[in-house]
N, C-alpha and C positions, 0 to 999 in steps of 0.2 A: 615577488615571492616565488614565482615559478622558476624552478631550477636552482633556487638558493638553499644551501644546507645550513641548518641551525642545530647546535649541539647543546647549548646551555638551557636550563629550565625556563628562564624568563623569555628568551627569544622563541623557544619552541611554543610556549603558551601564546605569545603574540601572533605566531604564524597561524595557529588554529583560530584565534579570534578574528584575524583579518579574513581568513577563508570563510568562516561562518557569517561574518558581517556581509561579505560579498554574496554568499549563497542565498541568504534570506533578505536581500536588498529589495527595495520597492520596485515592483515589476512595471511601474508606469501606468498610464491611464488605459482602461479597457475600452475597446471599441464596442459600445453597447448596441449599436445598430447591427453590427456584424454578428454579435452573439444572438440577438433577437432573430436575425435571419436564419441562423443555424438551428435554434431551438424551436421556432414556430412550426415547422412541418413535422417535427418528430412526434411519434405516438407514445409520449411518455405517460406513465400512469399518474393519476392525480388523486390525492386524498379528498374525502368529503370535508366540508367546512367544519363539521362536528369533530371529526378525527384530528384535523389540523389545529383547531382551537384546544383540544385536549392535550396536544403536545406542548403547547405554550403556557399552560396553567401555572399557578403559583406552586412553589415547592412545599411539600407537606412533611411533617415530622416523620411519618411512616416511611416516606421515600428516603429520607436521610438514614434511618436505621437499616433499611434494606440495602442501601448502597454500601454502608460500612460493613455489613455482614458478608457481602459478595466480593469485596476487595481483599485480595490476599495479603495477610500480614507477613512480616519478615522481609519486606522490601526496603531498599535504600530510601531514606527520607529526602525531602527537598532542602532548600536553603534554611528553613526554620528548624530543622533537626527533629521534628516530631514525626515518628513513624506511624503507620496505620495501626500498629499494636496499641498505641496510646488511645486512639479514637475508638478502637474496638472495646477496650476495657472500660472506658468511661462514656460509652455511646449514649446512654440514657441521660447523662448529665449535659452532654454537649449538643445533643440533637436540636433542642430548641434554640440554642445560641447560633448554631449553623444556619437554621432556617432564617433567623433574623439577619444574619450576615448576608446570605444570598439575596433575600428580598430587598434589603437596603442597597446592595450593590447593583441590582437590576434597576432600582429606582434612579440611582445616580448614573447608571450606564458605564460603570467602571469598577473593576475589582480592586481591592487593596493592593498596595505595591507587592507585598510578599506573595500573594496568589498569582501575580502576573509574571513572576520571575522563576526561571528554571536554572538548574545546575546541569551543564552538559559535560558528559564524560566521553571522550572519543575512544571507541573500541576498535581494534584492528579487525579487518574482515578476514575470513578464512581464505587461505590460498592466495593471498595478495601481498604485495610488498608493503613494508611499513615505513618507507622513506618519504612518502607523499601524504599531505593532509587529506587528499581525496580518497586515500585507501583506508580511511577510518569511518566507522559508522557512529553518528552522534547519538548517544543515549541520554535522554532528558530525565533528570530527577525532578519531578514536580512535587510541590507541597501537597500533603494529604488532603487538606480541605479543598484544594482545587480539584483533585481527583474524585473526591466525593460528589461534588457538583457535576463533574463530567460523567460520572457513573450514573447519576440520577437521570441525566438526559439520555444516556445510552440505553438505560432500561426502558425509557419511554419509546425511543425510536425502534427498539427491538420488536415492539408490538406491531409495527407497521412496515418493517423493512422488507418482508417477503412480498408485500403488495407493491412496493415501490421499485423493486429490483427484479428484473427478468430471470427466469429459470436458467438462462445461460451463465449467470454469475453464481458460482458455488462458494465463493469466499465470504466469510463474515455473516452469512445468512443461516439462521437455525434450520436444522433438519435437511441440510444440503451437504453433499459429499463430493470431494474431488474425484473419487473413484468413477463417478458417472462420466466425467470428461475423458478419463483414461480409457474406459470401455468403448466410448464412442470413437476415440482416435484409433484404437487397435482394430475395431470392427471395420473402419473405413480403409485402413492400410491393408487389411486382409481380404478386401473385395477382390474378386477375380480381375485380372488385368484387363479383360475385355469390357468390364463394367466401369473401370476407373477412367477418370479424365486423362487423356493421353499426355497432356502437359500440365497436370494439376500440381499445385504447390501448397505447402503449409508455411505460414509465416508465424514464427514464434517470437513474439515481441518482448522488448525490454524497454522500460521508460528510464530516462536518466534522472536519478534522485527523485523518484516518483513522489514519495510522501513529503519531500522537502520543497517542492516547486509549485504546489497548488495555489492558485490565485483565490483569495477570499471573496473578491467581488464576483467572480464567476460562480463559486460555490453558493453564494447567497442568492444569486439569480436563479440557479437551478433549483434550490430548495423552495423558493417562492413559486416557481413554475410547477413544481410537483404538489403544491397545495399544502406544504408544511405549516404555513401561516406566519404572520408577522410576529406573533408572540414567541414562537419557536425560534425564529431567526434572531430575535432580540436576545434570547438566552445564549444561543451559539455565538453571537457577536460579543457577548460579555466575556466569553473565554478567549476571544481573539482580538480584543481592543488593547492596543499598546503593550503587547507582551515583550519581554526582554529575557536575556539569558546571560549567564557567566559560564565560561569554559574552564574546566579543571583538568590540568595535566600534572601528574605526580602530586606534589604538594602546593602547586601554584594555581591560584584562582584569578581569573581576569576581571577587569571592570565590566559592567554590564554593556551589552550591545543590543540594538533593537532588532526585532523580527517583524518583517512586513509580509511574509507569506509562509506557506507550509501548514500541514496539520501536525500538531505537536506530538513528537514521539513520547510514548508513555501515557498519553491521554486515552482513557477508556472509550471515548467517543470516536477516536481517530479511525478505526476500521470501518465503521458505518458511514462516516462522512466520506471516506475514500470510495466506498461502493456507490454513493450518490454521485460523486464527482465523475466516475467513469461511465455511469449508465447512459448519458447522452451519446457518448461515442459508440457504445454498443448498439443503441437504438438506431443511430445513423447508419452504421454498417449493415444492420439487419434490413433496414428499409431500402437503402440504395444497393445492397448486395444481392437482391433477388435476381436469380439467373446467373450470378457470379460464383455462388457457392457450390458445394459438392452434394450431389443427390445420392442418398442411400436409403433404400426402402422407399417410403412415400414422403420423406422429409428432405428438405434442402438444408445442409449444415453450413453455416457461415462463420460463426464465432463461438469460442468457449473462453470463459473467464474464471480465474480463481484469484481474487484480489487483483494484483497487477500482472499476473502471469496470464497472458492473452495469446490465444492461438486462432489464426484466421485461415479458413479454408478457401482456396481459390481454384476454380475449375480450369480457367484458361490462364496459365501461368504468367508470362511476362507482361502482357497488356494490362491485366487486371491487378497485377502487383503495383504498377504505376498508379492506378486508381486508388488502391488501398493506402499507399504512401502519401498521396495528395490529401486524402481524407485525414490521415493522422497528423500531417503538418498543419492543416487547418484547425483541427482540434487543439493542437499544441499552442497555436497562437492565442486561442481563447482561454484555455484552462491553465496554461503554464506547464503541462505535462509534455515533455519532448521525447521523441523516440531516440533511443541510443542505438544507432545503426551498427556500431561496432560490436554490440552484444545481441543483435537481432538476427535470427537464423532463418534461412530459406531451405526447405527440405522438399525434394520432389517425391510425389506419392508413389511413383513407379521406380523400382531399382534399375540399375544398369547404366546410368548416365555418368560418364567419367569426366566430362567437361562441364564446368559451371555455366549456367545460362547467362545471358547478357542482362544485367540488372540496370535499371534506370538510376540507381544510387549504389555507392560502394557499400556492400553488405556482406555478411558472412554466409557462405554456402556450406551447408552440411550435406555432403554427398551420401553418407552411409548411416549416420546416427546423430541425434541431438537429445538434450535433456529437457524433460517437461515434467513439472511437479515432482522433481526429485528422482524420476525414473528415466533411465537411458532408453530411448526409443529407437527401434530398428524397423526396417521394411518387413522382415520376417519375424514372426512371433517366436520362432524357435531359438532366436538369438537373445531373447529377453533374459532367459535364465542365466546364461553365462555372462551376459553383459551387465547384469545387476546383482543377482545372488552370488554368482561366481566371484565378482570383484569384491563384494562385501566379505565373503568367506576368506578370500586371499588377504585382505587387510586385517581381518581378525586373527588369522594364523600368524601373520607377521608381528602383530602386537603381543600375542601370547608367547610367541617364540622369544621376543625380546625380554619379557618378564621372566621366562624360564631360565634365561642365561644369567640372570642376576642371582647372586648367592644371598638370598633373603629367607628368613623364616616365614611361616604362614602368617604370623601377626605383622611381619614387616611388609608383606605383600598387600595387606588390607589398606 
């Protein structure tokens, strides 16, 4: 399939199916002893047995009604064609039936076929070519009754997620904001040069197909290690036992293909599961990174996370960069999350270096600027305005100028 051009609807659809079948293939057997050796020394938070048992309790009618009320209507339905609007309108009639469905499925250990199947629509990524199947983002259309169950579990986990996930992670956790990470970054960059590490580095990480590569056996082990309980794991397993999908391109829909890993795009529980997936990596870097981070004030800063946007602070550039990459590779072997070195940036904390440092791996050197959480970052805060607001205003002026050149009435412009 690599390098092969396809132009007709059928072969194009086949190309996407082949790619997604390969992407979601069985990752093979997990080295459980190696995973245990990685997790054992980590100071991961653990729920009490009472809280863990509460997460795995039976589904109640009130939970179904609450989940339906919180799921946004007007979304594209899954393969059964029933939108959330239908469930919202008839929620009181359907709630008891859904409770029976979920409890019976848990008893059997398997959801009905329709709940396990998703319709995948590939969407082109912004600013990327559309010639390759890898340049499309798979959007999963899940059936509404699946999303209701997932939302019930997400509502439960939300009550405990701030206990399980360190304050360094500001993604998907209530009452946390990415602005805190940006303020920390700007403050460190504006430290006087005399106080900065002379060869300090920032490592702005990018995982390859992050949400699509998570190993379920790894995630299951992490959840049990954090005390979420066997009952909770059984509910999550129910969402991920024998799932399959069909890919739709134009008017062509493929035959089903199996999914053996990943968190399902469109699943309300996905963000929280990803936060749990990445937490052992953050805990490992915090534990082993003592003395390797950047000191500012009375605090040593080692890592900032917003979902899968991760920034690592390294005081002693090149030697400790090798340490960080080794830790990331080890984590990737266990979790399935692999570092995308072609999109991972290294940024020196002190301006003025025209020659890239010697990296242990081929990576991207950002000598003057890099983007973090949607903001273009510079050594000097005075460049932030022109580098961000100035660019946005320029783009807006170009767009307005284009529309002004068209001979349209006011109504025609709306």
